[in-house]
Structure formats: C-alpha cells, structure tokens
DRENZARO-198837 format. One record per atom (N, C-alpha, C): x, y, z. Coordinates in steps of 0.001 Angstrom, whole numbers, plus 524288, in hexadecimal, padded with zeros to 5 digits. Layout:
   east  north     up
      X      Y      Z
...
REM end
This chain:
   east  north     up
  D0B8F  F5806  B29C4
  D10DD  F571B  B2BA3
  D1121  F586F  B316A
  D13CC  F551D  B3452
  D142E  F55D2  B39F7
  D1799  F5A84  B3B4A
  D1608  F5D48  B3F5B
  D194E  F6187  B414D
  D1E08  F5F30  B4413
  D2232  F6228  B44BB
  D26C0  F6030  B479B
  D2551  F5E49  B4D17
  D21A7  F6112  B4F98
  D2006  F5F7F  B54DB
  D1D48  F5A34  B54C2
  D19E3  F5964  B50DD
  D171B  F5463  B506E
  D1AEB  F4FFA  B4F36
  D1E8E  F50F5  B4BAD
  D226B  F4CF8  B4A48
  D25A7  F4B70  B4F0F
  D2758  F4F53  B51EE
  D2A7A  F4E3F  B56A1
  D2754  F4B21  B5AA3
  D227E  F4CAD  B5B5F
  D1F27  F4A0E  B5F42
  D1E10  F446A  B5DA8
  D1C9F  F437F  B58BC
  D1B58  F3E37  B56FA
  D2029  F3AB8  B56CF
  D24A4  F3CE3  B5592
  D297D  F39D3  B55AC
  D2AAA  F3809  B5B37
  D29E5  F3B78  B5EE2
  D2AB8  F3A27  B6465
  D26E4  F35EC  B662B
  D21FD  F3666  B6482
  D1E10  F329A  B661A
  D1F19  F2D3E  B63A1
  D20FA  F2D35  B5ED2
  D223F  F2835  B5C54
  D269B  F256F  B5F40
  D2A7E  F2860  B60E9
  D2EBD  F2615  B63F8
  D2CB1  F23CA  B690F
  D292F  F2696  B6B90
  D2717  F24CC  B709C
  D23B7  F1FF6  B7000
  D203A  F1FEF  B6C18
  D1CA6  F1B7A  B6B83
  D1F7E  F16AA  B696E
  D23DB  F177F  B66AF
  D26F4  F130F  B64D0
  D29AD  F1049  B694D
  D2B36  F1348  B6D37
  D2DF3  F110A  B71B1
  D2A2B  F0E8E  B7596
  D258D  F10C7  B7612
  D21CB  F0ECE  B79EF
  D1C3E  F0FAE  B77F6
  D1A30  F0BCD  B753D
  D14E1  F0C32  B732A
  D10E3  F0AE3  B7764
  D0C6C  F0D6C  B7760
  D082B  F0BE3  B7AEB
  D066A  F0653  B79AB
  D0407  F0399  B7D5B
  D022E  EFE3F  B7C5C
  CFE80  EFDFC  B77AE
  CFF64  EFA2E  B7447
  CFC09  EF8FE  B6FC7
  CFC3E  EFD35  B6B82
  D0042  F0088  B6B93
  D0095  F04D1  B67D5
  D0609  F0527  B656E
  D0643  F059E  B6045
  D0B1A  F0711  B5D8C
  D09B1  F0B59  B59AA
  D0D5A  F0EFB  B58C9
  D0C44  F1355  B553C
  D1165  F15A3  B5353
  D1126  F17EE  B4EA1
  D15BA  F1A98  B4C74
  D13FE  F1DFC  B47E2
  D1717  F2207  B46A4
  D15C2  F2564  B4235
  D173C  F22DF  B3D11
  D1496  F2477  B38EA
  D15F5  F22B9  B33B5
  D1B40  F2501  B3237
  D1E48  F2212  B2F33
  D235F  F23FA  B2D84
  D22E0  F28B2  B29E9
  D1E6E  F2956  B275A
  D1DB3  F2D8D  B2399
  D1B51  F3277  B25FA
  D18FF  F31F6  B2AA2
  D1643  F366E  B2CE4
  D15E0  F35B9  B32C7
  D1897  F38EF  B35AC
  D189C  F385F  B3B5A
  D1350  F39AD  B3DC2
  D0FEC  F3C5B  B3AD3
  D0AB5  F3D92  B3CD1
  D06F1  F38F7  B3C49
  D0873  F34F5  B3955
  D0524  F3058  B3889
  D074C  F2BCC  B3BCE
  D0483  F2A79  B3FEB
  D0624  F2633  B4359
  D02A3  F217E  B4284
  D0508  F1CE7  B42D3
  D0222  F1800  B4275
  D0290  F1516  B47A4
  CFE28  F1336  B4982
  CFE1C  F1051  B4E70
  CFBAD  F0AF3  B4D98
  CFCF1  F0759  B510B
  CFA70  F023C  B5138
  CF90E  F0125  B56EA
  CF414  F004C  B57E9
  CF23E  EFEC4  B5D15
  CF155  EF8E4  B5D21
  CF322  EF64B  B612A
  CF204  EF0BE  B61E6
  CED72  EF046  B65AC
  CE962  EED6A  B641D
  CE4C9  EECE4  B6774
  CE631  EEA93  B6CC4
  CE4E1  EED41  B7100
  CE641  EEB5C  B7640
  CE35E  EE659  B77B7
  CE594  EE342  B7B35
  CE2E9  EDE7C  B7D17
  CDDBA  EDFD2  B7FB4
  CDA3B  EDBF7  B7FA7
  CD526  EDC6D  B822C
  CD1D7  EE0D8  B7FD9
  CD2AB  EE1D6  B7AD3
  CCF53  EE573  B77E7
  CCDD6  EE2C4  B72CF
  CC9C6  EE49F  B7026
  CC85B  EE239  B6B14
  CCC9B  EE2EC  B66EF
  CD060  EE651  B67FF
  CD47B  EE77E  B6433
  CD987  EE484  B654C
  CD959  EE0E6  B68EA
  CDE0F  EDE36  B6AB2
  CE126  EDBE0  B6626
  CE62B  EDD36  B65F2
  CE99B  EDB1C  B61EA
  CE919  EDDAC  B5CA0
  CE550  EE139  B5BEF
  CE49D  EE3CF  B56E8
  CE8FD  EE7AD  B55D0
  CE9DE  EE8CB  B50E1
  CEE05  EEC5E  B4F2D
  CEB65  EF102  B4C78
  CEB0C  EF56F  B4F44
  CE801  EF9DA  B4D5C
  CEBA8  EFE47  B4BA9
  CEBA6  EFF3F  B4699
  CEF29  F031F  B4440
  CEC31  F081A  B430C
  CEEBF  F0C79  B4417
  CEC52  F1179  B42F9
  CF059  F15C7  B4256
  CEE7B  F1A97  B4195
  CF1F8  F1F07  B40C3
  CF081  F23A3  B4433
  CF47D  F26A2  B457C
  CF3EC  F2BBC  B47F9
  CF62A  F2FB6  B4427
  CF2F7  F336E  B4273
  CF4CE  F378A  B3EFA
  CF531  F3C99  B421D
  CFA04  F3E2A  B433F
  CFAEC  F42BA  B4681
  CFAD2  F47BB  B433E
  CF8E1  F4BFC  B4584
  CF8FC  F5105  B42C9
  CFE84  F5351  B42F1
  CFFB9  F56E5  B3F7A
  D04FE  F5925  B3F5D
  D0683  F5BF0  B446A
  D02A1  F5DDE  B4767
  D03CD  F60B7  B4C34
  D034F  F5D6A  B5129
  D035B  F582D  B508E
  D035B  F54CC  B552F
  D07F6  F565A  B58A6
  D0768  F565D  B5DD3
  D033E  F542F  B6117
  CFEF9  F5812  B62A9
  CFE7C  F5C51  B5FCD
  CFA81  F602C  B6138
  CF53E  F5EF7  B5EB2
  CF505  F5AAA  B5BCD
  CF01D  F58B9  B598E
  CF074  F52C6  B5949
  CEC0B  F500D  B59D5
  CEC14  F4A4F  B5A06
  CEC16  F47C9  B54A1
  CED4E  F42B6  B5463
  CED5B  F3FEC  B4F62
  CE7FD  F3DE1  B4DDB
  CE75C  F3C98  B48DC
  CE2CE  F399D  B470C
  CE400  F33E2  B480C
  CE039  F3120  B4A4E
  CE111  F2BA8  B4BD1
  CDD9A  F2822  B4887
  CDFF2  F242A  B4627
  CDD12  F2041  B4321
  CDEF4  F1AD3  B44A2
  CDB60  F170F  B444B
  CDCCF  F1188  B44AA
  CDB0A  F0F03  B3F92
  CDEBF  F0CDE  B3CB1
  CDD84  F0AA1  B3795
  CDB82  F0507  B37ED
  CDD8C  F0204  B3B92
  CDC10  EFC87  B3C0E
  CD675  EFC03  B3E01
  CD311  EF92C  B3B42
  CCDBB  EF84D  B3D35
  CCDD6  EF5AE  B4290
  CCAD5  EF7D4  B462B
  CCB0C  EF605  B4B92
  CC5B6  EF4D6  B4DE3
  CC192  EF6C6  B4B82
  CBC79  EF65C  B4DF7
  CBBA6  EFA8F  B5210
  CBF8A  EFE0E  B52A2
  CBF29  F0258  B566C
  CBF34  F07A7  B53AE
  CC26B  F081A  B4F8E
  CC2D1  F0CFE  B4CA2
  CC1E2  F0C0D  B46D6
  CBFEC  F1010  B4430
  CBF76  F0FD0  B3E83
  CC4F5  F100D  B3C2F
  CC65F  F0C5A  B38E6
  CCBB4  F0C39  B36D9
  CCD3F  F113B  B3407
  CD1DA  F1332  B3556
  CD44A  F17A4  B32AC
  CD133  F1CBA  B3324
  CCE0B  F1D1A  B3739
  CCAD6  F21C2  B380D
  CCCED  F24EA  B3CA6
  CCCF8  F2A0F  B3C28
  CCEB5  F2D6D  B4072
  CCB43  F2C89  B4538
  CCDD1  F2C0B  B49AD
  CCB0E  F2AF2  B4E83
  CCA89  F2FEA  B51C3
  CC5E2  F30A1  B53CC
  CC4D4  F3528  B5716
  CC5FE  F33D0  B5CC2
  CCA90  F3572  B5E8D
  CCC30  F3483  B63F3
  CCE3A  F399E  B6634
  CCE91  F39F2  B6B59
  CD08D  F3EB4  B6DD1
  CD653  F3F91  B6CA2
  CD8FB  F3B70  B6ACB
  CDE88  F3BCB  B698C
  CDF76  F3C49  B63B0
  CDB4A  F3CFD  B609D
  CDBCD  F3D43  B5AE7
  CDAA4  F42BD  B58ED
  CDB38  F4361  B53B9
  CDA85  F4885  B5162
  CD4DF  F4A63  B516C
  CD137  F471C  B5336
  CCBD1  F48D3  B53C6
  CCB4A  F4CCF  B5837
  CCEF3  F4CB6  B5BED
  CCE99  F5024  B6087
  CD3DE  F52C8  B6181
  CD57E  F5638  B5E09
  CDAA8  F58AA  B5E9F
  CDB31  F5BF0  B6393
  CD6DD  F5E45  B655E
  CD730  F61A0  B69F7
  CD80B  F5E92  B6F07
  CD683  F597F  B6EEF
  CD71D  F5661  B73B3
  CDC54  F537F  B73E8
  CDF78  F5411  B6FD4
  CE46F  F513C  B6F9A
  CE886  F53E8  B72F6
  CEB4F  F50B9  B75E5
  CEF6E  F52A3  B7960
  CF4B6  F51CE  B76BB
  CF7CE  F55F2  B75E7
  CFCE2  F555E  B734F
  D00AB  F51C2  B7634
  CFF7F  F50B0  B7B19
  D02E7  F4D34  B7E16
  D01F3  F4776  B7CAD
  CFD88  F465E  B7A37
  CFC70  F40FD  B789D
  D001F  F3F62  B7435
  D01CA  F3A83  B745B
  D056D  F386F  B707A
  D02D0  F3426  B6D44
  D05BC  F3209  B698B
  D03B6  F2DC2  B664D
  D01FE  F2937  B69B6
  D052F  F27D1  B6D8F
  D03D2  F2375  B7104
  CFEC9  F2498  B73FC
  CFE03  F2988  B758F
  CF934  F2B11  B784D
  CF47C  F2A74  B74B6
  CF50C  F2C3B  B6FE0
  CF0C9  F2BF5  B6C17
  CEF38  F2653  B6B01
  CF31B  F22EA  B6A1B
  CF1EA  F1D81  B68BC
  CEFF4  F1A6A  B6D6F
  CF1C6  F1BB3  B721F
  CEFAC  F1932  B76CE
  CE9EE  F1AA3  B7784
  CE8A8  F1F8F  B766D
  CE330  F2143  B76B9
  CDFDE  F1E9D  B7294
  CE20C  F1DEF  B6DDF
  CDF25  F1B46  B69B2
  CDE04  F15A6  B6B2F
  CE1E4  F12E2  B6D43
  CE11F  F0D6D  B6ED3
  CDD10  F0D01  B732B
  CDD3F  F10A6  B76D7
  CD969  F10A8  B7B14
  CD3EB  F1182  B78FE
  CD354  F1529  B7559
  CCE2C  F162E  B7311
  CCC52  F1177  B6FF1
  CCFE2  F0EEF  B6D33
  CCE7C  F0A6A  B69F6
  CCC2D  F0606  B6D43
  CCE4F  F0520  B71D1
  CCC89  F00CA  B751E
  CC7CF  F0244  B787A
  CC5D6  F0707  B77CF
  CC10A  F0899  B7A79
  CBC78  F07FA  B76B7
  CB7EB  F098A  B786C
  CB345  F094A  B7511
  CB130  F0EB6  B73D3
  CB433  F12B8  B7502
  CB288  F1811  B73F6
  CB24C  F18F9  B6E13
  CAE44  F1BC3  B6C58
  CAD8B  F1CC3  B66C7
  CAF1D  F2257  B656E
  CB109  F22FC  B60A1
  CB279  F2819  B5EB3
  CB270  F27EF  B58C5
  CB38F  F2C3C  B5635
  CB3EB  F2C5C  B5085
  CB859  F28C4  B4EBA
  CB708  F2526  B4B3F
  CBAED  F2174  B4958
  CBAC7  F1C2B  B4C0C
  CB7D3  F1BAA  B5042
  CB76A  F169B  B52E4
  CB28C  F13BF  B510B
  CB278  F0E92  B51C5
  CAE12  F0B4A  B5021
  CACC3  F0779  B5478
  CA828  F0543  B5421
  CA684  F0146  B57DA
  CA70A  EFBDF  B5561
  CA8BA  EF824  B586B
  CA92B  EF2BB  B569D
  CA90A  EEF31  B5B5B
  CA77F  EEA48  B5A84
  CA75C  EE691  B5ED0
  CACDC  EE4D0  B6035
  CAD66  EE280  B64B2
  CB289  EE089  B6661
  CB48E  EDC5F  B62A4
  CB112  ED8E7  B60DD
  CB2B9  ED4C9  B5D41
  CB485  ED713  B580F
  CB1ED  EDB38  B563D
  CB388  EDDBE  B515D
  CB8E3  EE038  B51F3
  CB9DC  EE2AD  B5658
  CBEF4  EE521  B573D
  CC345  EE10D  B57C4
  CC20A  EDCA3  B59FC
  CC5E6  ED86C  B5A55
  CC737  ED658  B54E9
  CC347  ED605  B518F
  CC434  ED440  B4C39
  CC7A7  ED81F  B4942
  CC697  EDD23  B49F5
  CC9F5  EE119  B4793
  CCF95  EE07F  B4988
  CD027  EDF85  B4EA7
  CD560  EDF03  B50F3
  CD869  EDA89  B4E70
  CD5B7  ED63B  B4D63
  CD845  ED1B1  B4B09
  CDA33  ED2CC  B457E
  CD7DA  ED68D  B42E8
  CD928  ED795  B3D6C
  CDC80  EDC73  B3CA8
  CDE2A  EDF03  B40EC
  CE107  EE3F3  B406C
  CE645  EE342  B3DB0
  CE927  EDF26  B3EE5
  CEE43  EDE60  B3C63
  CED96  EDDA3  B3686
  CE9B3  EDA7C  B3522
  CE890  ED9A5  B2F93
  CE727  EDECB  B2CF2
  CE3BF  EE1D2  B2F60
  CE211  EE6B4  B2CF6
  CE69C  EEA78  B2C3A
  CE9CC  EEB11  B304D
  CEE1A  EEEC2  B2FFA
  CF1E8  EED64  B2B99
  CF31D  EE867  B2B02
  CF722  EE6D5  B2746
  CF51A  EE5E9  B21C2
  CF013  EE591  B210F
  CEDF4  EE4B9  B1BCD
  CEA93  EE93D  B19E9
  CE890  EEC50  B1D8A
  CE4E4  EF067  B1BFC
  CDFBA  EEE2A  B1A27
  CDF13  EE909  B1AD2
  CDA5C  EE671  B18E1
  CD564  EE889  B1B43
  CD5A3  EEA02  B2034
  CD0F9  EEBF0  B22C8
  CCEE1  EF0DE  B2058
  CD25D  EF410  B1E2D
  CD08C  EF8EB  B1BD8
  CCD91  EF7FE  B16D1
  CCDDD  EF32E  B14B4
  CCB11  EF1EB  B0FEB
  CC5F8  EEF0B  B110D
  CC50C  EEDBD  B15FD
  CC06B  EEAC5  B175B
  CBBE9  EEE71  B1893
  CB726  EED42  B16B2
  CB2AA  EF0A3  B17C3
  CB1D0  EF149  B1D98
  CB0D0  EF61C  B1F32
  CAF65  EF71D  B249A
  CB3EE  EF815  B2839
  CB8DD  EF7A0  B2671
  CBD43  EF874  B29EC
  CC01D  EFD8B  B28CA
  CBEB6  F004B  B24B0
  CC14F  F0531  B235A
  CBD80  F09AD  B23FD
  CBEF9  F0D6F  B271E
  CBB95  F11E7  B27F9
  CBB8D  F156C  B232F
  CB731  F180D  B225B
  CB6E6  F1BC3  B1DFE
  CB993  F20E9  B1F6A
  CBA59  F21D5  B2481
  CBCB5  F26B0  B264C
  CC295  F25FE  B26EE
  CC566  F254D  B228F
  CCB04  F2456  B22CD
  CCE20  F2879  B1FF0
  CCBE0  F2D21  B1F5D
  CCEA1  F3154  B1CBE
  CD247  F341E  B2085
  CD647  F369E  B1E68
  CD9DF  F3997  B21A2
  CDF36  F370C  B220F
  CE2FD  F3A14  B23DE
  CE853  F3826  B2472
  CE878  F33CA  B287F
  CEAE0  F2F7C  B2717
  CEB53  F2B1E  B2AC1
  CE760  F26DC  B29E5
  CE35B  F27D3  B26BF
  CDF73  F23CD  B25B1
  CE1C2  F1FA9  B2215
  CDFE7  F1AD9  B22A2
  CE198  F1682  B1F5B
  CDD42  F1543  B1B84
  CDE59  F15BB  B1679
  CDA72  F148F  B128B
  CD995  F0EB1  B1217
  CD505  F0D27  B1018
  CD3A7  F079F  B0F94
  CD7C7  F04B9  B0C6F
  CD9AB  F0072  B0E9A
  CDD6C  EFD28  B0BE4
  CE319  EFE9C  B0CD5
  CE419  F0332  B0F55
  CE97A  F04EF  B101C
  CEBC6  F0334  B1552
  CE88B  F0100  B18A9
  CEA3D  EFFD1  B1DFE
  CEF14  EFC75  B1E52
  CEF29  EF813  B1B83
  CF386  EF471  B1BED
  CF8A7  EF6D6  B1A3B
  CF8AB  EF9A6  B15DA
  CFD75  EFC09  B13E3
  CFF7F  F002C  B17A1
  CFC15  F0350  B19C9
  CFDAA  F076F  B1D6C
  CFFC5  F0515  B227A
  CFD43  F010F  B2463
  CFF1A  EFE88  B2933
  D047F  EFC2C  B285D
  D054E  EF97F  B23F7
  D0A70  EF730  B22D3
  D0EA9  EFB55  B2277
  D0D45  EFFE2  B2085
  D110B  F041A  B1FFE
  D12AF  F0639  B2553
  D0EDE  F06D2  B28D3
  D0FF9  F092A  B2DE4
  D11AE  F053F  B3206
  D0FD9  F0061  B3196
  D1114  EFC6B  B3581
  D1307  EF761  B32ED
  D1775  EF778  B3038
  D194D  EF2CD  B2D70
  D1A6B  EEE2D  B310B
  D1C51  EEF45  B35C4
  D1D7C  EEAF9  B395D
  D1886  EE863  B3B5E
  D1471  EEB78  B3C4F
  D0F77  EE935  B3DFE
  D0CCF  EE657  B3984
  D0D4B  EE86E  B34CE
  D0B15  EE5C7  B3044
  D0DA6  EE074  B2F7C
  D12BB  EE01E  B3043
  D1571  EDB1A  B2FB8
  D136D  ED730  B33BC
  D12A9  ED900  B3889
  D107B  ED59F  B3C99
  D0AF4  ED3E0  B3B2A
  D07E3  ED777  B3912
  D0284  ED62A  B3792
  D0257  ED228  B3331
  D05CB  ED2C4  B2F52
  D05ED  ECF15  B2AF5
  D0753  EC99D  B2CE6
  D0B0B  EC949  B3073
  D0C8F  EC443  B32BA
  D0805  EC1E4  B35CB
  D0555  EC530  B38CB
  D00DF  EC369  B3BE1
  CFC93  EC14F  B3854
  CFB8C  EC3F4  B33FA
  CF778  EC231  B3062
  CF8DD  EBCFD  B2DD8
  CFDDE  EBC3B  B2CAE
  CFF84  EB72D  B2A7A
  CFEE7  EB2D2  B2E7A
  D008D  EB3D2  B333E
  D003E  EAFD0  B3756
  CFA98  EAE72  B38AA
  CF739  EB25C  B38B8
  CF1B3  EB18B  B3A08
  CEE61  EB016  B354A
  CF0EA  EAFE7  B30AC
  CEE40  EAEA4  B2BC6
  CE985  EB240  B2AF9
  CEAA2  EB765  B2B34
  CE68E  EBB4E  B2A8E
  CE5A6  EBC5E  B24C1
  CE0C0  EBC39  B2336
  CDF5E  EBD67  B1DD5
  CE053  EC337  B1CCB
  CE3D4  EC4A1  B193A
  CE4FA  ECA2F  B1852
  CE06D  ECD36  B1602
  CDC79  ECA7C  B141A
  CD7FA  ECD1C  B11BF
  CD408  ECF0B  B15BC
  CD393  ECC30  B1A29
  CCF85  ECDB3  B1DED
  CD159  ECDCF  B2399
  CD61A  ECC0D  B24B0
  CD817  ECC4A  B2A00
  CD677  EC7DF  B2D90
  CD3AC  EC3FA  B2B7D
  CD20B  EBF89  B2EA2
  CD598  EBAD3  B2D89
  CD629  EB74D  B3152
  CD976  EB2A9  B3070
  CD763  EAF5F  B2BEB
  CDAFB  EAD4D  B28D9
  CD980  EA9C8  B249D
  CD790  EA4A4  B26E4
  CD3F3  EA1DA  B244B
  CD21B  E9CCB  B264C
  CD688  E98D8  B265D
  CD63A  E9548  B2A11
  CDA3C  E9141  B2A8B
  CDA4A  E8DD7  B25AF
  CDEEB  E8C6B  B23EA
  CDF71  E8913  B1F57
  CDDC9  E8388  B20B6
  CDAC1  E8117  B1D38
  CD8F5  E7BBE  B1E14
  CDB38  E7833  B19ED
  CDC2A  E735E  B1B55
  CDE59  E6F94  B17AC
  CDA09  E6D57  B1445
  CDB46  E6C79  B0F37
  CD78B  E6A19  B0B99
  CD7CD  E642B  B0B94
  CDB75  E620A  B0E82
  CDC21  E5C5C  B0E9B
  CD7F1  E59E2  B1200
  CD521  E5621  B0FE5
  CD131  E5353  B12E2
  CD371  E4E54  B1529
  CD090  E4BC1  B189C
  CD278  E46E2  B1AEB
  CD2CF  E4286  B16E4
  CD6C7  E3F4D  B1743
  CD772  E3AC7  B13D7
  CD4B0  E361A  B164C
  CD12C  E33CB  B1347
  CCE39  E2F53  B1549
  CD15B  E2A4D  B148E
  CD1B5  E2758  B189B
  CD491  E225F  B1880
  CD0F3  E1E10  B1A7B
  CD0C4  E19B4  B17AD
  CCD7F  E1561  B1972
  CD0AC  E105D  B1959
  CCF36  E0CD9  B1C7C
  CD1DD  E07CC  B1CAD
  CCFEF  E0444  B184F
  CD37F  E0186  B15A5
  CD20D  DFDA9  B11B9
  CD15F  DF863  B1460
  CCCC6  DF637  B13AD
  CCB9E  DF145  B1657
  CCF8F  DED27  B14D5
  CD22A  DEAC5  B18D1
  CD5AC  DE661  B17F1
  CDAED  DE7ED  B15CB
  CDBD1  DECEE  B1494
  CE0CD  DEE6E  B1237
  CE4E8  DEF7F  B164D
  CE33A  DF081  B1B4B
  CE6EC  DF154  B1F89
  CE994  DF6A5  B1F39
  CE7BA  DFA67  B1BF7
  CEA07  DFF91  B1B9E
  CE5D0  E035C  B19C5
  CE70E  E0888  B19F3
  CE35B  E0C87  B184F
  CE48E  E0E31  B12CB
  CE069  E0FE9  B1000
  CE115  E11C7  B0AA9
  CDE7C  E1713  B0A1A
  CE0D4  E1A85  B06F3
  CDEB8  E1FB3  B0627
  CDAE5  E1F9E  B01A5
  CD6A1  E225F  B022B
  CD2B8  E22C0  AFE0C
  CD54D  E245B  AF8F0
  CD426  E21AC  AF47D
  CD69C  E22D1  AEF79
  CD5F3  E2875  AEDBD
  CD171  E2ACE  AEEC6
  CD094  E3036  AED45
  CD451  E33C9  AF020
  CD515  E32B2  AF524
  CD8B3  E35D3  AF83A
  CDE33  E3543  AF618
  CDFAF  E305A  AF49A
  CE4D8  E2F81  AF26C
  CE5A3  E32AB  AED72
  CE1C6  E32A8  AE9F1
  CE243  E3584  AE50B
  CE2AA  E3B5F  AE602
  CDF7F  E3D46  AE994
  CDFBD  E42D8  AEAD3
  CE4F4  E444C  AED3F
  CE6F7  E40CE  AF07D
  CEBFF  E41D5  AF2FC
  CF055  E422D  AEEEB
  CF003  E3EDA  AEAEA
  CF3E6  E3EFD  AE6B5
  CF3BB  E4442  AE3F0
  CEF09  E4636  AE2F1
  CEE86  E4B45  AE05E
  CF0AD  E4F9E  AE3C1
  CEFAF  E4F65  AE8EB
  CF1B7  E5367  AEC62
  CF79B  E5345  AECA7
  CF9BF  E4E71  AECE2
  CFF70  E4DED  AED1E
  D0200  E5026  AE83C
  CFF5F  E4FE8  AE3F0
  D0185  E520B  ADF17
  D00FF  E57F8  ADEEF
  CFE6D  E5A37  AE2E9
  CFDEC  E5FE8  AE34A
  CFA03  E6232  ADF8F
  CF641  E5F05  ADDA1
  CF275  E60F5  AD9E4
  CED0C  E5EF4  ADB43
  CE939  E6230  AD9E0
  CE3D2  E608B  ADAB1
  CE1E9  E5D9E  AD5DD
  CDD8E  E5ADE  AD64C
  CDB48  E57D6  AD1F4
  CD9E8  E5B6D  ACD70
  CD857  E602A  ACEB4
  CD6B1  E63B6  ACA8A
  CDB5E  E65FE  AC7B1
  CDFC9  E66FE  ACA95
  CE412  E69F6  AC854
  CE863  E66B1  AC5F6
  CE829  E6169  AC63F
  CEC9A  E5E42  AC492
  CECA3  E5D30  ABEBB
  CE8A0  E5E4E  ABBEB
  CE8AC  E5DA4  AB647
  CE67A  E5860  AB497
  CE5F1  E57CE  AAF7E
  CE363  E5320  AAD49
  CE670  E4E3A  AAE7A
  CEBA7  E4E28  AAD51
  CEEAF  E4956  AAE33
  CEF16  E480A  AB3FC
  CEF43  E4C26  AB751
  CEF6E  E4B12  ABCF1
  CEA7E  E485A  ABEBD
  CE5FC  E4A00  ABC7A
  CE108  E478C  ABDF4
  CE0E7  E41D2  ABC31
  CE309  E40D3  AB786
  CE31D  E3B72  AB58B
  CE67B  E3800  AB909
  CEB03  E3A14  ABA98
  CEE9B  E3701  ABDE9
  CEC26  E35D7  AC332
  CE9D5  E39F0  AC5A1
  CE771  E3918  ACAC0
  CE2C5  E3576  ACA51
  CDFCA  E35DB  AC5ED
  CDB67  E3249  AC521
  CDD42  E2CA5  AC4BC
  CE1B6  E2BDF  AC20E
  CE3D3  E2697  AC19D
  CE589  E248B  AC6EC
  CE815  E27F3  AC9FA
  CE9CB  E2650  ACF35
  CE512  E2500  AD28E
  CE115  E2855  AD223
  CDC57  E2765  AD52C
  CD9FC  E2215  AD3BE
  CD994  E20FA  ACEA8
  CD75F  E1BFD  ACCEF
  CDAA2  E1768  ACECB
  CDFC8  E17FF  ACE89
  CE33E  E13D7  AD048
  CE275  E12A9  AD617
  CE236  E16DF  AD931
  CE17C  E161C  ADEDC
  CDC40  E1387  ADFE8
  CD828  E1543  ADD06
  CD2EE  E132A  ADDEB
  CD2B6  E0D63  ADC73
  CD4FB  E0C06  AD7E8
  CD4F3  E0686  AD639
  CD812  E0330  ADA0F
  CDC97  E0515  ADB8A
  CDFCC  E0229  ADF4E
  CDCE3  E0147  AE457
  CDA06  E0560  AE5DF
  CD709  E050A  AEAC1
  CD2CF  E00D4  AEA51
  CCFF7  E00D7  AE5D7
  CCBB2  DFD0D  AE51F
  CCDDC  DF782  AE4EE
  CD210  DF6B8  AE1F1
  CD479  DF188  AE19A
  CD680  DEFBD  AE6DC
  CD88E  DF37D  AE9CD
  CDA88  DF218  AEEFD
  CD62F  DF04B  AF284
  CD1B1  DF309  AF258
  CCD4C  DF168  AF58C
  CCB36  DEC0F  AF3D4
  CCB5B  DEB13  AEE86
  CC971  DE607  AEC9A
  CCD03  DE19F  AEE43
  CD224  DE2A0  AEE41
  CD5D7  DDE9B  AEFDE
  CD51C  DDD3A  AF57F
  CD418  DE132  AF894
  CD35A  DE04A  AFE2C
  CCE7D  DDD06  AFF00
  CCA44  DDE4B  AFC0A
  CC54F  DDB72  AFCB2
  CC5FF  DD5A5  AFB28
  CC8EE  DD476  AF6ED
  CC9C3  DCF1D  AF53A
  CCD06  DCC15  AF925
  CD0CA  DCED0  AFB61
  CD409  DCC35  AFF3B
  CD0CB  DCA94  B03F4
  CCCE3  DCDDE  B053D
  CC9A0  DCC87  B09AF
  CC5EE  DC810  B0861
REM end
C-alpha cells in the first residue's frame, strides 16, 4: 500500500503528465492501484520502431520517490525481453542511484532514449533492424489480442513478480487499462484486414469466375455463347452448384444442356445448308 507521501506525489505527477506529455509518451496509473502505472510509447520516426505501439508498466514502491520503480515492456519489440524487469539506472535494479527529483516523465523519457540506442543491459536483446521493424508492424495486433504471448519465442521465461503479464493475458489486460487504444487497434485491424491469429495481413480475395469464351458463328452475323458456359451460368443463377442441387436439379439441368447442345448443332447445320 502506498504511503500518503507516495500517493500525493504520484497524484501530482499524473496531473502534470496528463496536461503535458513528453513526445511519444502517454502514461497513467491503474484505477485499482496508484502504484501500478501503465505507459505506451510510440516508436519515433527514423527508428526501427517507427509507428509501433509499445505498452509496459511501472511498479512503484510504497515509499516512492525515495526508491525507483520496476520497469517492464510487455509488447515484443526486438529490443527488450517481453514483460521482464529491465536493469536501468532509473529502475529498481539501482535504488542508490535514483534521484527523488526524477518524475514519471523523466523515467519514461530515459526508457525511450535507451530503447532507441544499442546499449545492452539485463532484459535487453539483440535483433536486426528488419526484425524490429516487423515487430513494430505487429505491436497493435499483439497489444489488443495478446496473441504474441502465445507464440513460441516471444514470451520470456523471466516473467515472475508484480506487474508481469502471464502468457495469453496480454490482450485482456491491455483492453482493461487502455480501452480507447484497444478500440482504435480493433478498427485498424479491420481496415488493414489483419489476421487475428498471427498479426499478418490476410491474402487478397480472388474471384472464382473465369473468362467467358465467345466465338463467332460462321454466316450467322452474331456471337453465340458456348453451350457448356450457358448451362453452368444457369446453375450459378439458381444459386446452386452441380453437386448440391439434388437429383431432380441435375436432371433438369441435363435436359437444358441437351436442348442447348441440340439446338446449337441444328443451328450450325442450317447455316451450312443455307451456304
């Protein structure tokens, strides 16, 4: 439970960051616990994280600001192990180096700066620029579905402790803390036709209709459609396939097919005799 001093300090900081957030950063405390803060970093331009939506938590100690928070980033980024405590000078790994004058905005600005560097520490990982760009493209999907936490290789084994997100819980927790962002993400996934199972765009829909062959009838002065195409078109117009229309439907279409074929043959013979 937060001390009165911590509650007063964090309430003041929430008011300040709500009025003027640092670039690419939004943050707020959970409604159930003022010591549990949720942040979202937007990947800055001209970085491998550009446009990405990176969600994480700050878990403050009861005696904040005299001790630093535990910092986690839950969204897979190719920079940090998901939901793992990060060893930074502004985190609980180094309580003696923490300055009580630092605020939430200071902490998150430092986290964003470290993220866009290549410095390594406990909880960070190495990845290529192309891999990080791919992660960035899938961050909205991951946050709103939690799907990434179920995929092999994207969930760290070191996810114990307060503030960690267990496998499969990501989407529900994000929706609870960021309902407005989740709504935006759901709309974005519909517009981009994102597969909810893997976060990649669905393949473009293709038409099953093939080209209709048309040939000129010698001496008839007009075009005629191939009888097979005509019979198939009749079946399509009836809204049924040859297999699904039943026994009597097959008999009827067979009769129509025969009629068209006979008419076609007689028509060609009449034309030949006239010539």
